[in-house]
ROZA-987777 format. One record per residue: x, y negated, z negated of N, C-alpha, C in turn; residue in one letter. Coordinates in steps of 0.001 Angstrom, whole numbers, padded with zeros to 6 digits, always signed. Atoms other than C-alpha are relative to their C-alpha. Example, Ala and Ser with C-alpha at 12.3 -4.5 7.8 and 13.67 -1.06 7.14 Angstrom:
BEGIN
+000890+001190+000000+012300+004500-007800+000900-001200+000000A
-000820+001190+000060+013670+001060-007140-000770-001090-000730S
//
This chain:
BEGIN
+000812+001204+000000+000000+000000+000000+000850-001261+000000X
-000795+001175+000260+002968-002327-000428+000278-000838+001217X
-000384+000797-001151+003436-003417+003162-001175-000716+000626X
+001152+000566-000656-000124-004534+003851-000119-001493-000206X
+000226+001438+000108-001391-008043+004252-000621-000282-001354X
+000494+000204+001354-001768-009132+000657-000948-001157-000125X
+000783+001224+000185-003354-012515+001146-001396+000182+000557X
+001379-000051-000471-007129-012638+001358-000194-000998+001118X
+000226+000888-001135-008130-014037+004717-001466-000344+000044X
+001395+000259-000339-011247-015852+005633-000173+000515+001424X
-000287-000807-001050-010241-014295+008767+000982+000647-000959X
+000330-001506+001133-015973-002613+000758+000044+000446+000229X
-001493+000261-000194-020832+016725+000117+000506+001205-000465X
-000988-000796+000674-019867+018716-000268+000990+000303+001084X
-000988-000201-001031-016793+018469+001853+001152+000725-000599X
-001100-000744+000546-014411+021167+000948+000727+000671+001114X
-000742-000707-001034-012909+023852+003080-000914+000195+001186X
+000866-000224-001144-015288+025437+005562-001179+000824-000451X
+001153-000818+000318-018575+027282+005704-001201-000859-000290X
+001292+000635+000226-021794+026138+004121+000113-001458-000382X
-000105+001406+000355-020395+022813+002980+000096-000899+001220X
+000070+000789-001214-020199+021657+006598+001254-000765+000328X
-001200+000803-000228-016629+020359+006462+001082+000786+000717X
-000973-000837-000698-014954+022745+008865+000638-000707+001178X
-000632+000769-001071-013838+019958+011153-000938-000298+001146X
+000968+000286-001055-016920+020017+013399-000730-001289-000331X
+000700+001257+000273-018652+016631+013796-001337+000232-000677X
+001276-000050+000700-021569+016098+011432-000785-001240+000377X
+000752+001181-000425-024327+013826+012751-000234-000949-001158X
+000272+000962+001066-024799+010606+010775-001461+000052-000417X
+001370+000068+000479-027895+010129+008645-000776-001029+000807X
+000915+000947-000615-030771+008490+010557-001412+000379-000426X
-000423+001367+000266-032524+006560+009331+000892-000067-001222X
-000909+000141+001122-030141+005157+006723-000707-000535-001237X
+000729+000285+001223-032892+004453+004212-000233+001331-000692X
+000039-001297+000672-032467+007290+001748-000153-000213-001489X
+000255+000089+001423-033221+008050-001882+001231+000386-000804X
-001034-000435+000932-030890+008335-004842-000689+000773-001111X
+000638-000696+001111-032415+009217-008213-001513+000103+000255X
+001439-000145-000190-036013+010511-008279-000769-001173-000592X
+000851+001071+000512-038742+007914-008749-001444+000438+000101X
+001424-000297-000067-042473+007957-009333-000592-000651+001236X
+000560+000574-001219-044207+007513-005977-001012-001093-000332X
+000941+001085+000191-046003+004193-005841+000215-000810-001260X
-000252+000710+001239-044498+003009-009120+001453-000468-000042X
-001379+000509+000032-041345+000988-008457+000404-000402-001414X
-000505+000315+001329-039186+000485-011508+000033-001511-000217X
-000180+001400+000354-038986-002828-013345+001462-000313-000272X
-001436+000199+000160-035252-002307-013813+000734+001208+000560X
-000848-001115-000417-032414-000173-012474+001454-000394-000224X
-001409+000255+000277-028698+000190-013124+000866+000386+001197X
-000985-000242-001049-025829-000005-010661+001374+000059-000656X
-001404-000002+000397-022258+001071-011369+000854-000006+001260X
-000943+000051-001117-019308+000352-009089+001404+000153-000564X
-001373-000233+000422-015679+001441-009333+000961-000424+001096X
-001019+000510-000901-012398+000479-007681+000538+001022+000965X
-000590-000767-001089-010030+002059-005211+000165+001479-000321X
-000353-001413-000015-010036+005799-004643+001183+000111+000953X
-001248+000100-000749-006417+005921-003508+000785+001293-000240X
-000489-001357+000218-005209+009482-003005+001464+000125+000417X
-001419-000252-000206-001444+009668-003363+000279+001503-000094X
-000311-001438+000016+000262+013085-002907-000011+000617-001389X
-000018-000564+001352+000684+013535-006672-001395+000391-000473X
+001370-000355+000373-003108+013566-007071-000436+001284+000687X
+000315-001252-000694-003400+016310-004466+000738+001168-000650X
-000725-001052+000723-000703+018309-006248-000729+000366-001290X
+000769-000265+001211-002727+017936-009457-001277+000775+000320X
+001228-000694-000398-005900+019017-007633+000275+001461+000342X
-000368-001385-000318-004127+022137-006344+000258+000799-001274X
-000234-000678+001275-003000+022991-009863-001323+000254-000715X
+001297-000157+000659-006498+022408-011232-000864+001050+000692X
+000811-000962-000752-008003+024571-008472+000642+001356+000157X
-000656-001297-000111-005592+027446-008876+000463+000305+001406X
-000454-000170-001384-004189+026906-005399-000932-000655+000993X
+000953+000757-000803-007359+025417-003924-000026-001434-000529X
+000007+001409+000409-007868+021661-004057-001301-000341-000725X
+001166+000354+000811-010215+020567-006844+000298-001313-000728X
-000213+001326+000586-010317+016853-007669-001003-000324-001103X
+001031+000301+000988-013339+017115-009983+000566-000190-001409X
-000548+000234+001345-011261+017522-013192+000664-001364-000140X
-000618+001323+000028-009404+014326-012294-001015-001073-000357X
+001034+001020+000165-012674+012351-012278-000970+000283-001143X
+001008-000438+000966-014521+014236-015026-000178-000974-001161X
+000090+000900+001144-013751+011619-017670-000992-001132+000156X
+000968+001085-000202-016024+009033-016063-001362+000519+000453X
+001249-000571-000516-018766+011422-014965-001222-000415-000814X
+001209+000400+000743-021155+010597-017850-000492-001402+000354X
+000404+001371-000344-021127+006890-016941-000548-000051+001426X
+000398+000048-001408-021409+007490-013192-001354+000652+000216X
+001239-000708-000288-024190+010055-013209-001191-000566-000767X
+001102+000618+000736-026240+008063-015733-000591-001196+000726X
+000487+001177-000719-026600+005128-013323-001052+000386+001029X
+000992-000240-001055-029473+004795-010893+000628-000072+001388X
-000754+000084-001249-027040+003842-008103+001469-000112-000353X
-001434-000016+000292-023320+004656-008230+000780-000166+001301X
-000720+000393-001218-020940+003092-005691+001499+000211-000194X
-001455-000143+000016-017361+004195-004999+000594-000810+001144X
-000704+000595-001139-014744+002589-002789+001009+001015+000518X
-000874-001005-000605-013163+005207-000517+001037-000731+000847X
-001003+000786-000710-009987+003380+000433+000747+000825+001043X
-000803-000815-000913-008167+006277+002088-000876+000768+000978X
+000706-000866-000934-009344+007985+005264+000048+001458-000466X
+000085-001416+000347-010391+011627+004830+000248+000849+001240X
-000330-000901-001103-008943+014352+007047-000922+001214-000017X
+000691-001275+000018-010427+017690+008016+000718+000947-000949X
-000548-000944+000978-009752+020752+005857+001396+000482+000360X
-001312-000465-000437-006706+021682+007937+001071-001081-000013X
-000977+001085+000053-005034+018301+007511+000383-000492+001387X
-001023+000198+001034-002470+016971+008030-000428-001017-001049X
+000270+000929+001085-002574+015141+004691+001226-000888-000196X
-001095+000957+000101-000514+012008+004212-000255-000989-001122X
+000081+001064+000989+000238+009419+001546+000412-001312+000630X
-000455+001300-000489+001637+005926+001831+001049+000184+001097X
+000840+001197-000196+001833+004129+004207-001283+000247+000789X
+001189-000292-000814-000769+005833+006463-000730+001179-000630X
+000656-001025+000808-003074+007710+004139-000939+000884+000826X
+000969-000958-000546-005029+010824+005116-000234+001027-001096X
+000248-000805+001185-006632+012561+002139-000819+001242+000320X
+000783-001218-000203-008097+016080+001869-001497-000250-000179X
+001453+000217+000083-011876+016370+002310-000594+000337-001354X
+000525-000345+001321-012294+017862-001162-000130-001203-000924X
+000200+001241+000758-011985+014308-002485-001478-000367+000003X
+001428+000318-000101-015528+013762-001236-000835+000970-000841X
+000691-000966+000854-016640+016953-002993-000024-000497-001431X
-000095+000457+001383-015412+015564-006292-000797-001270-000228X
+000784+001233+000111-016978+012159-005660-001481+000332-000163X
+001398-000409+000113-020339+013844-005137-000279+000669-001340X
+000200-000704+001266-019932+016096-008168+000030-000950-001190X
-000091+000975+001081-019082+013074-010306-001275-000818-000122X
+001289+000675+000057-022427+011517-009411-000143-001225+000861X
+000100+001166-000883-021694+008867-006790-001052+000219+001080X
+001019-000020-001055-024376+008006-004259+000511-000555+001319X
-000500+000649-001206-022520+005757-001798+001481-000314-000168X
-001377+000503+000003-019006+004727-000831+000127-001115+001022X
-000408+000989-000993-017803+001550+000813+001269+000517+000662X
-001124-000576-000756-015260+002387+003524+000816-001043+000760X
-000782+001040-000677-013968-000963+004819+001190-000375-000864X
-001228+000366+000711-010349-001415+003718+001098-000210+001024X
-001118+000157-000923-006982-002252+005207+000524+001338+000514X
-000434-001338-000427-006440+001528+005496-001023+000711+000897X
+001065-000684-000740-009657+002301+007404+000501+000597+001308X
-000473-000455-001307-007805+002645+010714+001432+000531-000042X
-001334-000606+000089-004625+004287+009419+000191+001105+001034X
-000067-001069-000999-005459+007156+011806-000994-000245+001134X
+000790+000392-001149-007455+005250+014364-001447+000452-000069X
+001407-000392-000089-010910+006190+015557-000221+001408-000535X
+000138-001358+000522-010303+009865+014698-000121-000010-001517X
+000063+000091+001448-009708+008909+011082-001334-000527-000501X
+001327+000494+000363-012932+006939+010954-001027+001124+000121X
+000982-001073-000211-014867+009881+012385+000109+001087-001065X
-000120-001077+000983-013413+012495+010045-000427-000473-001385X
+000423+000538+001295-013971+010238+007028-001518+000002-000126X
+001457+000125+000092-017614+009576+007811-000691+001341+000172X
+000550-001360-000107-018308+013158+008924+000066+000707-001349X
-000186-000666+001291-016939+014373+005598-000950-000563-001052X
+000948+000595+000938-019003+011901+003580-001426+000429+000323X
+001328-000477-000378-022097+012884+005561-000233+001425-000494X
+000138-001382+000445-021477+016546+004809-000184+000078-001507X
+000109+000048+001454-021214+015589+001148-001285-000656-000476X
+001213+000742+000339-024531+013695+001251+000336-001281-000777X
-000395+001298+000551-022648+010529+000264-000221-001045+001090X
+000239+001058-000981-023979+007461+002078+001210-000924+000056X
-001200+000815-000198-021460+004949+003410-000324-001216+000849X
+000109+001202-000808-021050+001515+004910+001351-000691+000028X
-001259+000696-000135-018147-000565+006179+000779+000392+001234X
-000599-000477-001244-016978+001519+009130-001042+000832+000723X
+001031-000666-000798-018799+003278+011940+000613+000771+001153X
-000429-000819-001130-018470+005923+014635-000610-000463+001312X
+000678+000480-001195-020898+004302+017053-000493-001419-000242X
+000519+001363+000139-022172+000813+017733-001376+000016-000654X
+001320-000110+000617-025663+001958+016778+000116+000166-001518X
-000200-000197+001434-024409+003178+013417+000454-001298-000666X
-000492+001252+000560-022562-000098+012851-001117-001024-000167X
+001080+000976-000002-025758-002030+013539-001166+000418-000893X
+001085-000515+000831-027891+000085+011179+000310-000253-001468X
-000298+000313+001398-028035-001344+007636-000162+001220-000908X
+000164-001016+001028-027544+000938+004648-000948-000542-001058X
+001011+000390+000988-030668+000616+002501-000451+001265-000713X
+000342-001182+000786-031381+003048-000312-001213-000264-000883X
+001115+000052+000937-034463+003794-002359+000542+000351-001381X
-000509-000195+001357-033417+003368-005985-001157-000211-000975X
+001149+000049+000913-036288+004187-008334-001127-000839+000579X
+001085+000711-000659-038712+002782-005798+000351-001389+000470X
-000457+001326-000424-036653-000354-005123+000974+000187+001153X
-000885-000094-001160-034936-000861-001756+001257-000839-000254X
-001279+000656+000295-031255-001684-002317+000929+000151+001199X
-000921-000007-001123-028935-002644+000533+001441-000152-000467X
-001422+000133+000298-025148-002410+000566+000748-000323+001281X
-000858+000338-001134-022617-004038+002891+001445+000067-000481X
-001406-000207+000353-018830-003553+002989+000895-000672+001033X
-000889+000752-000887-016042-005750+004409+001421+000020-000550X
-001402+000080+000378-012234-005915+004390+000645-001255+000569X
-000701+001205-000439-009906-008915+004642+000765+000216+001288X
-000763-000294-001206-008014-007168+007456+000484+001426-000014X
-000521-001343-000171-006112-004091+008536+001514-000013-000145X
-001446-000096+000110-002576-002838+008059+000677-000486+001273X
-000758+000439-001160+000062-004268+010343+000161+001156+000980X
-000151-001025-001029+000157-002397+013622-001253+000787+000282X
+001270-000686-000276-003454-001216+013460-001032-001024+000432X
+001115+000849-000419-006469-002663+015183-001145+000901+000410X
+001184-000786-000321-009991-001516+015837-000109+000233+001506X
+000230-000254-001418-010490+000238+019184-001255-000701+000508X
+001224+000744-000295-013938-001353+019101-000243-000970-001151X
+000164+000998+001066-014838-004504+017154-000990+000423-001074X
+001011-000417+000961-017740-002732+015433+000474+001162-000889X
-000423-001213+000698-015642+000156+014062+000301-000235-001478X
-000220+000345+001406-014709-001627+010813-000406-001452-000196X
+000497+001343+000279-016217-004716+009198+001111-000869-000567X
-001023+000925+000486-013683-007535+008902-000664-001237-000606X
+000625+000940+000910-014341-010207+006334-000059-001433+000521X
+000224+001441-000061-015802-013661+006812-001323-000247-000708X
+001255+000315+000674-018572-015436+004965-001173+000251+000929X
+001104-000157-000940-020752-015502+008068-000300+001477+000276X
+000217-001417-000296-020208-011794+008752-000711+000698-001157X
+000658-000594+001161-021173-010809+005199-001468-000400-000044X
+001383+000472+000078-024290-012955+005278-000850+000546+001137X
+000750-000583-001122-025324-011717+008725-000393+001436-000314X
+000290-001401+000334-025062-008106+007538-001028+000087-001119X
+000953-000011+001105-026920-008880+004318-001405-000351+000478X
+001323+000369-000531-029732-010540+006258-000607+001135+000812X
+000508-001187-000707-030015-007459+008473-000543+001024-000988X
+000485-000923+001018-030354-005359+005344-001331-000483-000566X
+001270+000558+000469-033081-007708+004106-001108+000256+001012X
+000999-000215-001051-034858-007435+007437-000418+001463+000064X
+000311-001430+000013-034683-003641+007060-000731+000418-001268X
+000805-000291+001176-036540-003904+003751+000699-000138-001330X
-000724+000080+001264-033824-004442+001138-000541-001124-000874X
+000418+000994+000984-035032-006235-001975+001188-000547-000796X
-001258+000368+000645-031516-006384-003446+001121+000371+000959X
-001148-000317-000857-028220-006533-001526+001290-000192-000798X
-001292-000005+000680-024781-005696-002934+001097-000025+001059X
-001121+000099-000939-021599-006721-001107+001257+000573-000647X
-001286-000564+000405-018468-004570-001515+001076-000644+000864X
-000972+000780-000764-015454-006667-000527+001428+000382-000397X
-001411-000357+000147-011812-005612-000064+000812-001257+000275X
-000611+001322-000135-009769-008766-000724+001029-000228-001101X
-000913+000385+001057-007173-010534-002862+001444+000341+000290X
-001429-000265-000115-003448-010101-003467+000367+001153-000921X
-000381-001171+000770-001971-006814-004625+000785-000375-001251X
-000701+000129+001277-000789-006599-008248-000207-001350-000671X
+000270+001315+000582-002209-010055-009032-001372-000001-000663X
+001266+000014+000735-004868-010329-011730-000881-001184+000386X
+000790+001199-000287-005929-013831-010723-000581+000065+001409X
+000561+000089-001350-008364-014109-007820+000567-001219+000717X
-000516+001122-000776-007139-016341-005036-001066-001091+000136X
+000945+001085-000267-008701-019679-004221-000971+000401+001098X
+000886-000469-001070-010064-018057-001057-001072+000942-000540X
+000990-000902+000584-011734-015282-003046-001097-000780-000715X
+000971+000737+000804-013402-017745-005385-000911-000855+000875X
+000816+000822-000881-014565-020046-002598-000956+000865+000820X
+000881-000894-000756-015908-017158-000529-001126+000534-000871X
+001035-000493+000911-017746-015783-003563-001087-001048-000192X
+000989+001062+000184-019414-019130-004098-000885-000172+001228X
+000794+000151-001220-020491-019430-000489-000941+001178+000214X
+000831-001193-000217-021781-015862-000300-001149+000049-001002X
+001043-000112+001015-023670-015959-003596-000957-001182+000005X
+000928+001125-000139-025183-019346-002775-001151+000334+000932X
+001038-000404-000947-027184-017577-000092-000913+001039-000651X
+000915-000971+000621-030312-015672-001182+000137+001415+000543X
-000108-001338-000591-029298-012728+001016+000811+000961-000861X
-000890-000860+000782-026675-011414-001465-000232-000229-001490X
+000296+000076+001431-027283-010607-005144+001199+000301-000897X
-001115-000446+000834-023959-009167-006341+001191+000286+000904X
-001232-000350-000705-020325-008882-005201+000850+000874-000914X
-000986-000820+000702-018005-006062-006269+001238+000097+000890X
-001209+000093-000789-014376-006297-005183+001042+001044-000361X
-001089-000952+000167-011283-004146-004807+001136-000390+000920X
-001201+000140-000815-007820-003993-003183+001230-000364-000802X
-001183+000496+000698-005522-005653-005742+000731+001098-000778X
-000567-001117+000778-004911-002320-007586+000250-000353-001451X
+000029+000382+001407-005133-004221-010863-001352-000665-000254X
+001290+000591+000355-008153-005518-012732+000039-001509+000223X
+000193+001431-000155-009404-008994-011829-001271-000412-000743X
+001108+000459+000842-011995-011159-013631-001380+000247+000599X
+001400+000129-000364-015763-011090-013550-000346-001481-000156X
+000451+001386+000127-017517-014411-013032-001485-000080+000319X
+001410+000271-000286-021109-015567-013210-000077-001321+000737X
+000141+001178-000839-021899-018019-010445-001490-000257+000164X
+001439+000193+000062-025327-019515-010986-000593+001120-000833X
+000549-001144+000725-027410-016511-011975+000443+001325+000629X
-000508-001204-000657-025363-014025-009907+001415+000303-000482X
-001298-000450+000488-022206-012033-010640+000912+000421+001151X
-001043-000555-000863-018963-011299-008865+001031+000673-000901X
-001136-000684+000612-016447-008706-010056+001110-000054+001048X
-000980+000247-001066-013391-009913-008142+000835+001230+000323X
-000798-001187-000265-011417-006698-008560-000160+001010-001114X
+000260-001041+000981-012240-003432-010306+001236+000848-000292X
-001218-000765+000211-008642-002182-010182-000049+001334+000729X
+000027-001354-000549-007759+001354-009187-000997+000847-000770X
+000765-001052+000656-010289+004047-009893+000941+001166-000251X
-001023-001040+000149-007779+006840-009218+001139-000299+000966X
-001192+000207-000804-004226+006456-007942+001192+000523-000790X
-001266-000352+000647-000688+007634-008682+001118-000593+000854X
-001034+000694-000747+001713+005051-007286+001367+000611-000296X
-001341-000535+000179+005310+006109-006780+000701-000670-001171X
-000546+000739+001128+006272+003418-009282-001154-000595-000804X
+001113+000519+000812+003418+003083-011807+000427-001233-000782X
-000300+001260+000680+003244-000387-013351-000702-000122-001342X
+000844+000154+001183+000894+000301-016229-001295-000677+000372X
+001203+000707-000443-001527-002256-014822-000681+000729+001158X
+000595-000706-001142-002040-000101-011704-000740+001263-000420X
+000741-001148+000511-003394+002699-013896-001267-000439-000740X
+001160+000531+000717-005993+000432-015497-001085-000437+000982X
+001120+000392-000847-009433-000149-014015-001223-000282-000848X
+001276+000165+000699-013014-000950-014897-001123+000559+000861X
+001283-000312-000636-016428+000400-014074-000901-001207-000257X
+000968+001070+000155-018762-002519-013417-001396+000598-000091X
+001366-000521+000162-022273-001812-014678-000959-001184-000091X
+000918+001124-000118-025142-004130-013780-001438+000511-000068X
+001418-000357+000120-028770-003835-014856-000832-001081+000672X
+000891+000924-000706-031149-005468-012386-001383+000079-000622X
+001354+000043+000528-034508-006584-013714-000894-000790+000956X
+000978+000673-000858-037625-007636-011875-000439-001307-000642X
+000498+001298+000467-038640-011268-012162-000906-000560+001078X
+000949+000393-001031-041794-012149-010267+000132+000921+001199X
-000182-000800-001209-041237-011016-006694+001472+000267+000305X
-001427-000154-000257-037454-011021-007031+000712+000802-001067X
-000840-000782+000907-034582-009353-008841+001248-000800-000353X
-001291+000568+000355-031551-010515-010776+000666+000884-001043X
-000740-000768+000999-028834-009048-012991-000346-000544-001381X
+000356+000396+001352-030193-009163-016520+001063+000357-001018X
-001059-000422+000912-027199-007423-018092+001207+000406+000817X
-001252-000341-000670-023577-007226-016943+000970+000583-001022X
-000918-000687+000898-021086-004816-018520+001219+000481+000775X
-001158-000645-000611-017643-003405-017870+000497+001095-000934X
-000497-001149+000747-016237-000055-018953+001464+000198+000377X
-001408-000166-000333-012409+000019-019120+000379+001468+000210X
-000455-001351-000296-010737+003087-017627+001524+000018+000090X
-001445-000163-000101-007213+004472-017491+000316+001299+000706X
-000542-001210-000583-005451+006932-015214+001137+000451-000908X
-001004-000570+000889-003595+008965-017828+000881+000923+000839X
-000899-000729-000893-000530+010279-015994+000448+001346-000551X
-000163-001332+000532-000338+013240-018314+001428+000491-000129X
+000930-000892-000692+000411+015896-017352-001040+000589-000943X
+000436+000207-001380-002257+016654-016371-000487-001426+000222X
+000513+001323-000341-003343+013482-014550-001515+000009-000156X
+001435+000064+000246-006813+012463-015711-000458-001457-000061X
+000634+001302+000112-009077+009425-015310-000854-000001-001254X
+000657-000025+001295-010372+008471-018742-000779-001287-000267X
+000834+001104+000461-013114+006251-020145+000554-000449-001344X
-000660+000453+001215-011321+004151-022754-000971-000334-001123X
+000969+000296+001052-014548+003437-024634-000432+001249-000755X
+000457-001239+000645-015155+007106-025475+001096+001029-000199X
-001023-001049+000021-011943+009100-024941+001058-000311-001063X
-000970+000220+001069-009810+009445-028070+001268+000822+000194X
-001204-000784-000255-007158+011623-026410+001139-000847+000551X
-001041+000899-000489-005269+008629-024996+000853-000462-001174X
-000887+000527+001036-002212+007564-026993-000564-001320-000534X
+000676+001150+000612-003515+004961-029453+000628-001323+000414X
-000664+001234-000395-000894+002372-028581-000287-000362+001445X
+000272+000241-001428-001395+002764-024834-001456-000400+000192X
+001420+000325-000107-005161+002662-025249-000247-001446-000398X
+000227+001369+000466-005067-000579-027234+000614-001009+000953X
-000636+000882-000978-002636-002150-024767-000903-000199+001212X
+000862+000078-001182-004954-001325-021864-001284-000763-000302X
+001229+000699+000356-008068-002534-023687+000244-001496-000163X
-000284+001418+000216-006466-005806-024753+000228-000727+001322X
-000292+000648-001282-005160-006565-021272-001269-000084+000855X
+001221+000002-000814-008403-005559-019550-000998-001024-000511X
+000923+000984+000571-010542-007599-021944+000435-001420+000354X
-000492+001334-000277-008321-010618-021446-000197-000424+001433X
+000141+000324-001420-008411-010438-017666-001466-000132+000389X
+001397-000020-000434-012072-009565-017194-000762-001221-000504X
+000728+001109+000618-013247-012336-019524+000664-001356+000218X
-000798+001223-000118-010797-015006-018299-000698-001132+000750X
+000774+001041-000669-013343-016896-016173-001337-000152-000706X
+001297+000256+000625-016885-018068-016928-000875+001236+000155X
+000746-001262-000073-018683-014833-017805-000945+000116-001190X
+000899-000030+001172-021472-015605-020314-000850+001267-000020X
+000825-001186+000165-023165-012500-021646+000652+001302+000419X
-000696-001211-000434-020631-010040-020181+000472+000773-001234X
-000364-000817+001153-020046-007151-022595+000639+001296+000463X
-000432-001381-000232-018322-003792-022841-000458+000858-001157X
+000439-000898+001084-019435-000739-024821+001042+000054-001119X
//
């Protein structure tokens, strides 16, 4: 990740080996239509509230695959890596991941930095952990060109994980992702500040590149498709920097000033960035890494947060009535495990307190009235 464009520009299953899980390398048709359900709801009785959780970068370095092979007894099993956050993820009404790395077929090849290509079993674990959707627009989306986009989205489709941010066809790119969440239609859009040096989209619609106008256009399409709430997943900022850039903050203000978007969740920096309330809306500038094992861990790159937002109905509209963050830590072990720092007492006490203190300080460093953690 170190050679990519760090500056935010104004210019976000079972897929295992082969067989019944559908991930044997054969193309899997995309979901049509893209209005699908998550948690069960009472027909005709839309909820008066629902919860959304979002997490940071799923960044599959080779060490995580080695751990998955050990956990699977020779087969790749990433579920134990993510098990520590499963209670928080599966309890939400809508759970959003950020799939930063392209996913290969079961036969590989699998690659780490700088051109990632992760095993399809990553999607299996994401589904087992309780995620409903993944944003797929990142600077790594085209690490393996159009083939990488296709294998990634085919694998997510096989896993029954919805996705937005990249596309295999122009029709797919033009079809908003809108989900039924307890009877409420929730849209999601995903954009990236740019692509790695030396990569470009074979077609302009293959990955969503970031601008205020592009985000708002996509959000309005989701509204036109029935969305009552729209969440924007945005890949932006400067790597290893806790402070959001001036561009990030200005873009957040412009995007949230428009009624088309209700919430922004961000990623890319690989460290936690602040939450901010702008008017009556929220932006989480950077959720840090969800899972990663950098060649040179910094301590901060192992820390992340789960953003949890409770939307409540107000008249004919919706707004975030409660905003929370759940600090997490990639414990490098061995074994490597993602842990919820609010509930897991197996983390070294000193390391746990260091991570909590730093995360609290960063997340609360801007105007965030009412923001809490468990």
